[in-house]
Every structure is written in structure tokens, then in C-alpha cells.
C-alpha positions as CSV (number, residue, x, y, z in Angstrom):
1,M,-118.8,13.4,160.0
2,H,-125.6,10.8,154.3
3,F,-126.6,10.4,150.6
4,A,-126.1,7.5,148.2
5,L,-122.4,8.1,147.5
6,Q,-120.1,5.3,146.7
7,W,-117.4,6.3,149.3
8,R,-118.0,8.6,152.3
9,R,-116.2,10.6,155.1
10,R,-112.5,10.4,154.4
11,G,-113.1,7.7,151.9
12,G,-113.4,8.6,148.3
13,L,-114.3,7.4,144.8
14,M,-111.6,8.2,142.3
15,L,-113.7,10.1,139.8
16,A,-112.7,11.9,136.7
17,A,-111.3,15.4,137.5
18,G,-113.9,17.1,135.3
19,I,-113.4,19.7,132.6
20,A,-109.8,19.9,131.5
21,L,-108.3,23.3,131.2
22,V,-106.0,23.9,128.2
23,L,-102.3,24.8,128.7
24,V,-102.8,28.2,127.2
25,L,-105.2,29.2,130.0
26,A,-102.6,28.3,132.6
27,L,-100.0,30.4,130.8
28,V,-102.3,33.4,130.5
29,L,-103.1,33.3,134.2
30,A,-99.6,32.5,135.4
31,P,-98.9,36.1,136.5
32,A,-101.8,35.9,139.0
33,G,-99.8,33.3,140.9
34,F,-100.3,30.1,138.9
35,G,-97.7,27.5,139.7
36,G,-96.3,29.9,142.3
37,S,-94.2,31.6,139.7
38,K,-94.8,35.1,141.2
39,N,-94.3,36.0,144.8
40,T,-97.5,38.0,145.5
41,A,-96.3,38.6,149.0
42,A,-93.8,41.1,147.6
43,H,-96.8,43.3,146.8
44,C,-98.3,42.9,150.2
45,I,-97.3,45.7,152.6
46,K,-98.3,45.6,156.2
47,G,-101.0,48.2,156.9
48,A,-101.7,48.8,153.2
49,G,-104.9,46.9,153.2
50,K,-103.6,44.1,151.0
51,S,-104.5,40.5,151.7
52,I,-103.5,36.9,151.0
53,K,-106.4,34.9,149.6
54,I,-106.7,31.3,150.5
55,G,-109.3,29.1,148.7
56,A,-111.1,26.0,149.9
57,S,-114.1,24.0,148.9
58,L,-116.1,22.6,151.8
59,S,-119.2,20.5,152.2
60,L,-121.5,23.1,153.8
61,S,-124.5,21.0,152.7
62,G,-125.1,17.5,151.6
63,D,-123.6,14.2,152.8
64,F,-120.7,15.7,154.8
65,S,-122.4,18.9,156.0
66,A,-121.6,18.4,159.7
67,D,-118.0,17.8,159.0
68,G,-117.7,20.5,156.4
69,Q,-119.2,23.1,158.7
70,A,-116.8,22.0,161.5
71,F,-113.9,22.4,159.0
72,E,-115.1,25.9,158.1
73,R,-115.0,26.8,161.8
74,G,-111.5,25.5,162.0
75,Y,-110.3,27.4,159.0
76,K,-112.0,30.6,160.2
77,L,-110.7,30.3,163.7
78,W,-107.1,29.9,162.4
79,A,-107.5,32.9,160.1
80,Q,-108.8,35.0,163.0
81,H,-105.8,34.0,165.1
82,V,-103.3,34.8,162.3
83,N,-104.9,38.2,161.6
84,S,-105.0,39.1,165.2
85,H,-101.2,38.5,165.3
86,G,-100.2,40.6,162.4
87,G,-101.3,38.4,159.5
88,L,-99.3,36.2,157.2
89,L,-96.2,37.8,155.8
90,G,-97.6,41.1,157.2
91,C,-100.8,40.7,155.2
92,K,-104.3,40.0,156.2
93,V,-105.6,36.5,155.4
94,T,-108.9,36.3,153.7
95,L,-110.7,33.0,153.1
96,D,-112.5,32.2,149.9
97,I,-114.7,29.2,150.9
98,V,-117.2,27.8,148.5
99,S,-119.7,24.9,149.1
100,D,-119.4,21.7,147.1
101,A,-122.6,20.2,148.5
102,S,-120.5,17.0,149.2
103,S,-120.2,16.4,145.4
104,P,-117.0,15.2,143.7
105,A,-118.1,16.9,140.5
106,Q,-118.8,20.2,142.2
107,V,-115.5,20.1,144.1
108,V,-113.6,19.9,140.8
109,T,-115.5,23.0,139.5
110,N,-114.9,24.8,142.7
111,Y,-111.1,24.4,142.8
112,Q,-110.9,25.3,139.1
113,K,-112.8,28.5,139.8
114,L,-110.8,29.3,142.9
115,I,-107.5,29.0,141.1
116,A,-108.4,30.2,137.5
117,S,-111.0,32.9,138.3
118,D,-110.6,33.9,141.9
119,H,-106.8,33.8,141.7
120,V,-106.3,32.5,145.3
121,D,-102.7,32.5,146.5
122,L,-103.0,29.1,148.4
123,T,-105.4,26.2,148.5
124,F,-106.6,24.3,151.5
125,G,-108.3,20.9,151.2
126,P,-111.9,19.9,151.4
127,F,-113.4,17.3,153.7
128,S,-113.0,13.5,152.9
129,T,-110.9,11.5,150.6
130,L,-113.9,11.4,148.2
131,L,-113.4,15.1,147.6
132,T,-109.6,15.3,148.2
133,V,-108.7,12.9,145.4
134,P,-110.2,15.0,142.6
135,S,-109.2,18.3,144.3
136,S,-105.6,17.2,144.5
137,K,-105.6,16.6,140.7
138,V,-106.9,20.0,140.0
139,A,-104.4,21.7,142.3
140,N,-101.6,19.6,140.8
141,R,-102.6,20.6,137.3
142,F,-102.1,24.3,138.2
143,G,-98.9,23.7,140.3
144,Y,-100.6,24.4,143.6
145,A,-99.9,22.8,146.9
146,L,-103.0,21.3,148.5
147,I,-102.6,21.1,152.3
148,E,-105.4,19.2,153.8
149,G,-106.5,17.5,157.0
150,A,-109.2,15.0,156.1
151,G,-107.9,13.0,153.2
152,G,-105.6,10.4,154.7
153,A,-106.8,7.2,153.0
154,P,-104.4,5.4,150.6
155,A,-106.6,6.5,147.6
156,V,-105.3,10.1,148.1
157,F,-101.7,9.1,147.7
158,A,-102.2,6.3,145.1
159,N,-101.8,8.8,142.3
160,N,-98.2,9.7,143.5
161,L,-98.9,13.4,143.2
162,H,-96.2,15.6,144.6
163,N,-98.5,18.4,145.7
164,V,-100.8,16.9,148.4
165,F,-100.0,17.0,152.1
166,D,-102.2,15.6,154.8
167,V,-101.5,17.0,158.3
168,S,-103.6,14.3,160.1
169,L,-103.2,10.6,161.0
170,I,-102.3,7.9,158.4
171,I,-105.7,6.2,158.0
172,K,-104.6,2.5,157.8
173,D,-102.9,2.7,161.2
174,Q,-105.6,4.3,163.2
175,L,-106.9,1.1,164.9
176,V,-103.4,-0.3,165.7
177,T,-103.2,1.2,169.2
178,S,-106.7,-0.1,170.1
179,A,-105.9,-3.6,168.6
180,K,-102.6,-3.9,170.4
181,W,-104.2,-2.9,173.7
182,L,-106.9,-5.7,173.3
183,A,-104.2,-8.2,172.3
184,S,-102.2,-7.3,175.4
185,L,-105.0,-8.0,177.9
186,P,-104.6,-11.0,180.1
187,K,-106.2,-14.1,178.4
188,S,-108.9,-14.3,181.1
189,K,-110.0,-10.7,180.3
190,R,-109.2,-10.6,176.6
191,P,-112.2,-10.9,174.2
192,K,-112.5,-14.3,172.7
193,T,-114.4,-13.3,169.6
194,A,-114.6,-10.2,167.4
195,A,-116.8,-8.8,164.6
196,Y,-115.7,-6.4,161.8
197,P,-118.6,-4.8,159.9
198,T,-117.4,-1.9,157.7
199,S,-118.6,0.4,155.1
200,N,-117.0,0.0,151.6
201,D,-115.0,3.2,152.2
202,P,-111.3,3.8,151.7
203,F,-111.3,5.6,155.1
204,T,-112.7,2.5,156.9
205,E,-111.6,-0.5,154.8
206,P,-107.8,-0.1,155.1
207,Q,-108.1,0.0,158.9
208,L,-110.0,-3.2,159.7
209,P,-107.6,-5.8,158.1
210,V,-104.7,-4.4,160.0
211,A,-106.5,-4.6,163.4
212,R,-108.0,-8.0,162.6
213,K,-104.5,-9.4,161.9
214,I,-103.3,-8.2,165.3
215,L,-106.3,-9.6,167.2
216,Q,-106.3,-13.0,165.4
217,K,-102.6,-13.4,166.2
218,A,-103.6,-12.9,169.9
219,G,-106.1,-15.7,169.6
220,I,-109.2,-13.5,169.2
221,K,-111.4,-15.4,166.8
222,T,-113.2,-13.6,164.0
223,V,-116.9,-14.5,164.0
224,Y,-118.2,-11.9,161.6
225,S,-116.6,-9.8,158.9
226,A,-118.5,-8.1,156.1
227,V,-118.5,-5.0,154.0
228,F,-121.7,-3.1,153.5
229,P,-122.4,-0.4,150.8
230,A,-121.7,3.2,151.7
231,E,-125.2,4.1,150.4
232,T,-126.8,1.8,153.0
233,V,-129.8,3.5,154.6
234,D,-131.1,0.8,156.9
235,Y,-128.4,-0.7,159.0
236,T,-130.7,-2.9,161.1
237,P,-130.2,-6.1,159.1
238,I,-126.4,-5.8,159.3
239,A,-126.4,-4.9,163.0
240,T,-128.8,-7.8,163.7
241,A,-126.5,-10.2,161.9
242,V,-123.6,-9.0,164.1
243,A,-125.6,-9.3,167.3
244,A,-126.5,-12.8,166.4
245,K,-122.8,-13.8,166.5
246,Q,-122.6,-12.4,170.1
247,A,-119.0,-11.2,169.5
248,Q,-117.3,-9.9,172.6
249,A,-115.6,-7.1,170.6
250,V,-117.0,-5.0,167.8
251,L,-114.8,-2.9,165.5
252,L,-117.1,-0.9,163.3
253,G,-115.8,0.7,160.1
254,S,-118.1,3.8,160.3
255,V,-117.9,7.1,158.6
256,D,-120.3,9.2,160.5
257,V,-122.5,9.6,163.6
258,P,-125.7,8.3,161.9
259,T,-124.0,5.0,161.2
260,V,-122.8,4.5,164.7
261,S,-126.1,5.6,166.2
262,A,-128.0,3.1,164.0
263,F,-125.8,0.2,165.1
264,I,-126.0,1.1,168.8
265,Q,-129.7,1.4,168.6
266,A,-130.1,-2.0,166.9
267,F,-127.7,-3.7,169.3
268,A,-129.6,-2.3,172.3
269,Q,-132.9,-3.5,170.8
270,Q,-131.3,-7.0,170.5
271,H,-130.0,-6.8,174.1
272,Y,-126.5,-7.3,172.7
273,N,-123.7,-5.8,174.8
274,P,-120.2,-6.5,173.6
275,K,-117.3,-6.0,176.1
276,V,-115.8,-3.4,173.8
277,F,-117.2,-1.2,170.9
278,I,-114.7,0.8,168.8
279,A,-115.9,2.8,165.8
280,T,-113.5,4.3,163.2
281,A,-115.5,7.6,163.2
282,G,-118.6,9.0,164.9
283,P,-117.7,9.1,168.6
284,D,-115.2,11.8,167.8
285,Q,-117.9,14.2,166.8
286,G,-118.4,15.9,170.1
287,G,-121.9,17.2,170.9
288,A,-123.3,15.8,167.7
289,Y,-122.5,12.3,168.8
290,L,-123.9,12.8,172.3
291,T,-127.1,14.2,170.9
292,A,-127.6,11.2,168.7
293,V,-126.8,8.4,171.1
294,G,-127.4,9.9,174.5
295,N,-126.4,7.8,177.5
296,N,-125.4,5.0,175.1
297,A,-122.2,6.9,174.3
298,E,-120.8,5.6,177.6
299,G,-117.8,3.3,177.0
300,T,-117.7,3.7,173.2
301,M,-114.3,4.2,171.8
302,V,-112.7,5.8,168.7
303,P,-109.1,6.3,167.4
304,N,-108.0,9.8,166.5
305,G,-105.1,12.2,166.7
306,W,-106.7,14.9,168.8
307,Y,-109.3,15.6,171.5
308,P,-110.4,18.7,173.4
309,G,-108.4,17.8,176.5
310,E,-105.1,17.5,174.7
311,A,-102.2,18.9,176.8
312,N,-100.6,20.5,173.8
313,P,-100.4,24.2,174.5
314,L,-101.3,25.1,170.9
315,S,-104.4,22.9,171.3
316,R,-105.4,24.5,174.6
317,A,-105.1,27.9,173.1
318,M,-107.3,26.9,170.2
319,V,-109.9,25.3,172.4
320,K,-110.1,28.5,174.5
321,A,-110.5,30.6,171.3
322,Y,-113.2,28.3,170.0
323,L,-115.2,28.5,173.2
324,K,-114.9,32.3,173.2
325,K,-116.1,32.5,169.6
326,Y,-118.7,29.7,169.5
327,G,-119.6,28.9,173.1
328,G,-120.5,25.5,174.5
329,K,-118.1,23.3,176.3
330,A,-114.8,21.7,175.2
331,S,-116.2,18.2,174.8
332,D,-118.6,19.5,172.2
333,I,-115.8,20.5,169.8
334,N,-115.6,18.4,166.7
335,A,-112.2,16.9,165.9
336,D,-112.6,18.2,162.4
337,V,-112.0,21.7,163.8
338,A,-108.5,20.7,165.0
339,E,-107.8,19.0,161.6
340,A,-108.7,22.2,159.7
341,Y,-106.9,24.4,162.1
342,S,-103.7,22.3,161.7
343,V,-103.8,22.8,158.0
344,G,-103.6,26.6,158.6
345,E,-100.8,26.2,161.1
346,V,-98.6,24.1,158.8
347,A,-99.2,26.5,155.8
348,Q,-98.4,29.5,158.0
349,Q,-95.1,28.0,159.2
350,A,-94.0,26.9,155.7
351,V,-95.0,30.2,154.0
352,T,-93.3,32.2,156.7
353,K,-90.1,30.2,156.4
354,I,-89.8,30.5,152.7
355,N,-91.1,34.1,152.9
356,S,-93.1,33.6,149.7
357,L,-96.4,32.4,148.3
358,D,-94.6,30.7,145.4
359,N,-96.3,27.3,145.3
360,K,-93.4,25.6,143.7
361,K,-91.2,26.7,146.6
362,L,-93.9,25.8,149.1
363,I,-94.2,22.2,147.8
364,A,-90.4,21.8,147.9
365,Y,-90.2,23.0,151.5
366,L,-93.1,20.8,152.6
367,H,-91.2,17.9,151.2
368,S,-87.9,18.9,152.9
369,H,-88.6,16.6,155.9
370,K,-89.0,19.5,158.3
371,T,-91.2,19.0,161.4
372,F,-94.1,21.5,161.9
373,S,-96.1,22.1,165.0
374,S,-99.9,21.9,165.2
375,V,-102.8,21.5,167.6
376,Q,-102.8,17.8,166.7
377,G,-99.1,17.4,167.5
378,P,-96.0,17.2,165.2
379,V,-96.3,17.1,161.4
380,K,-93.6,15.7,159.2
381,F,-94.4,14.6,155.6
382,N,-93.0,11.6,153.9
383,S,-92.4,11.5,150.1
384,L,-96.1,10.8,149.6
385,G,-97.3,13.7,151.7
386,E,-98.5,11.6,154.7
387,N,-97.8,12.8,158.2
388,T,-95.5,10.2,159.8
389,A,-94.9,12.2,163.1
390,I,-98.4,12.3,164.6
391,K,-99.3,9.6,167.1
392,A,-102.5,7.6,167.1
393,F,-104.5,7.7,170.4
394,T,-107.7,6.1,171.4
395,F,-110.5,8.0,173.1
396,Q,-113.5,6.9,175.1
397,W,-116.7,8.5,176.4
398,Q,-116.8,8.3,180.2
399,N,-119.5,10.0,182.2
400,G,-120.3,12.5,179.4
401,K,-116.6,13.4,178.9
402,F,-114.4,12.5,175.9
403,V,-111.2,11.3,177.4
404,Q,-107.9,9.8,176.2
405,V,-107.4,6.2,177.3
406,L,-104.8,4.7,175.0
407,P,-101.9,4.2,174.9
408,T,-102.2,3.2,178.6
409,G,-98.8,4.6,179.6
410,A,-99.2,7.9,177.8
411,K,-99.5,11.2,179.6
412,Q,-103.2,12.2,180.0
413,S,-104.5,8.7,179.5
414,K,-107.3,7.6,181.8
415,K,-108.2,4.1,182.8
416,V,-110.1,2.3,180.1
417,E,-113.7,1.5,181.0
418,Y,-113.7,-2.2,180.2
419,P,-115.9,-4.0,179.8
420,K,-118.1,-1.2,178.8
421,K,-121.5,-0.7,180.6
422,P,-124.6,-2.3,178.9
423,W,-126.6,-0.2,176.6
424,S,-130.0,0.9,177.5
């Protein structure tokens, strides 16, 4: 899920939206679907070769390339499914995906082009809050809904825009399930100390204080808490400092696989083995994570709203379709695929219900407190556009498999491997 960016993964720096387009341009282009004033679906007749164009900017290169490419697979897999079942409103769905090279400046240019020049009917979100924040501003300026799955940090919703909708977990609450489990352990088994190293990233930073408060209330002493720059290249000094404290629990605010891999490698070199290791992102990246950390993946944990073994029938169907199209095994599937696929599912249900591509109507319907279905579970937006229906789970790598372990009483949850096995 990296270059010297200020904020990474689902975190994001609130940069200027770029070149402002004058009002007259929007008025001139309004007939092409701007602001959703015209129902282009009315001109789309089943079997007539017409199509509905959906635009998205993705990080196909640069800092978020692994995540961006996984998102592309998710979007394409959804479009393939829709088209094999009669299309959307009887029309074939075509995707207009352009690369932003993980650049906030480029993502602004891309969405302006997608809307103003390519005249897409709908817009799907990019990867990360870093890119979602400026993207949402561009889409809002043209009256477009931006349905996305990887921009759940508070920074996305701080602008109080009415057009952005995140189908995935609310970021700040992701570690709550894990923290409550640790706090509930018998005192004799409960970790006595904890460390909280985190990137200065709006995806990671909002999570750690919430978890820390829960653990401290349970008597788990904080022995290390520090924020490191997102542009950090060498994590060894930070990891060494954590290891020196010998905390029995480590909650790492990570944004990608390389960060987690670097910390694990440094911990192993220091012969430091905490009882529990939970990273905010990285272990959820399927095969990419296993390739990076090998056997040291064993016992590592991560919060998320989806995993390949999800019992949800929609998820099972998507996993089957993914394996047929891309091969491999289920545990290799990046969670980003499910997030992107969920974006398409929610858009499809909403557009079908209003029987229109009018973005003004689409935004209103998405704000109507309706519950949508997705491979990640239920989706219901609050007034900010956050999904309040999805549940936070915690997953763990056990014997080469990515399994659900928390909540402990939930269906499909396996026994937590605790304490985790020592790293090699």
C-alpha cells in the first residue's frame, strides 16, 4: 500500500486544488453532464453500442503504485461483472483510468481533464487521502459525486464537502477492536507495556491515540510514543529505539509494506519479540506482504474491513472472479481490490435506484441514509459521507494464511495466536 511525500497511504496533505476553472467553462460544458443536469442514460439504449463512462485517477506508478494497481484491478473486475450482467442502466460501462504517479498536483489535473475534457458520467476516487482531498474539491466544483474507498481519514471530511462518499472503514476507529481485545485479557496475560511509533500520516495518526487511551485505561503503560516523518527512508534508528524499551505490545502506525518489513527486520536483528505486533497497514497486502517478510509474517496483525475468507456471498463471488481472471490464491488478494470493487457496487445500486446519471440526484440519494450492500459488508453514509455501517475486524497471519481473529465471538473468527511466535 515510497517517495518523500508529506503524507502517505490513506493519509494526505491538504494541497491547493490547482488551476481554477472559470464558471463560464462549467456552463459551456454543462450539457455534457456537468453537475448532473442532464440524464445521459436517457440516450443509452441497450444493445445500441452506447456506454457509460466512469473516470478515475489511480497511482499506477510512484509512491502508491502497488495500491493503485490493486485498485485498478478492483475497478476493472467490477466493470467486467456489471457488463456481463447487462451493464448499468442497460449500457456498457467503460472505465477512463489515468495515472497520477501518486502526485497530488497530477491528480487535480487528471480529474479536471476527466470531467472537463473526457466528459465522464461518474467519478470514482483515487488511492489515499493524500489524493482524495484535492480530488474531492475538483469533483465538488463541477457538482460530481466522488465515491471512493481509500480516503477515510478525517482530513477528507474536514472540508465539509457534500459530494464525497467513502465506502470503507472510518479510519480513527480501526484499532478499537484490537485495543479492546488486549484490554480484556486477564491481567496475568495482558501486556504490561506498549509502544506506539507512527508515521505523521492522517491515516495512521488518528488511530493511535484512540487505541492508546483504551490500553492505558486497562493499565498498560506507554513506554514509547513518537511520530516519524512520512518521508523517512531508514527506519532502523526508530525501530531500535522501540526495541530498547522492550514493550510487550507494539502498535505501529504504518502506511505500507516496506515500513512494516523494515521494522520487523530491525526488531529481529535486535532479538526483540513483543507479545503482540499490530500494524495499521501492510499485513493486509496479501502476497506482497508475504514476499517482503517471509516467515516473519506469522502472528502479525492488522485491522481492516475485509479479507479473502469473508463469508459475505458477494465477497466470495468477487474472490472467485478475481482468481479466474488473475490467478494465484485467495490469500494473495490485496484488500484494496475489495475497496475499489465496493465503490462500483455502491455506485451501481444508487444509479440503478434513481435511474439516472444526474450527479445532483446521485449525491442526494447517497445522503438519504439508505443502506447499500458491498463485498466489504453494509454501507450507510452519515452527513459527512463516512460509512457508519461497516464493522472493524482484526486479521492475523497464521501458517501462511490471512485469517479473521477479532472480534473473538464473531462468525469466522479463529483463535488469536498470542503471544506471537518469535521472529527469525
